[in-house]
N, C-alpha and C positions, 0 to 999 in steps of 0.2 A: 503494498499499500506504502510505505514512504516514496518508492520509487518510481511508481504513477504519479503522484505527487507532485515529484520531485525537489520530497527531502530527507536530510540527513532519519531523521526519525520520527516516529505518527504517539502519539500517550494513547498508553491499553485502552485508556475511556474512549477516545475517539473513533478508537479502531473496534473497538466493541458497539459504540451506538453505529457508526457505517453499517456493520454486519446484519445488526436486528433490523437497520432499516430496510434492511432490503430481505426479509424475513429467511435469515439462518438462524439455527438453533443446531446445539447439542445432541438435544432429543433423535433418535431413531425408531421404528415401529418395531416394538417388541410382541413377538405373538403372545393373547393372551392367555393359554391354558401352554405350560412348561411340557408337557403328551405332548400337545401340538405336534410342534419341533422336532425335526430328527437330533437323528447324536452326532453329526454332525453339528450343528447350529446350538447344540448345547453344547460341544463339546467347547468353538468357541467362544460362547458366551462367561463360562467360567474360564477357561484362561482369560479372560478380556479385564472380568471382576479382580479376579489374582492377580494381575498389573496395577488394575488399577487398584490395590489397598495396603501390595507393595510401596506402591507410589506414598501415598498419601502417610504411611507405616516412615518412609524414609525421610517426608516431612518434620511430622512431628513426633520422633523417638517418644520412647516411655510410654506414648499414650497407649489404650488397649483395643487391640481392633476391633470391639462391639463399640470403640465410640463413635467409627466412620460407617457402620451400617446404616440402615434406615430404619429410627425407632420412632414415637408420638413425640408432640412437642413439653411433655413432660419431663422429658427424660435429657440428660446434658452432662 
């Protein structure tokens, strides 16, 4: 984005706003029922989840992996 604009760098907030303006999102469709997904899709999802948890653990050493799991709003 910086090269397109002819500048050295772009502030992350401005880049995020530009991506949102064109409708970009982190979200990807997932099967509603994991049993519907084939073994290949399930393996891919599990590897991606493991990598995400490992990345978060590296960012925040000492915190429990359970901290990064999806929980209700009352926990933290």
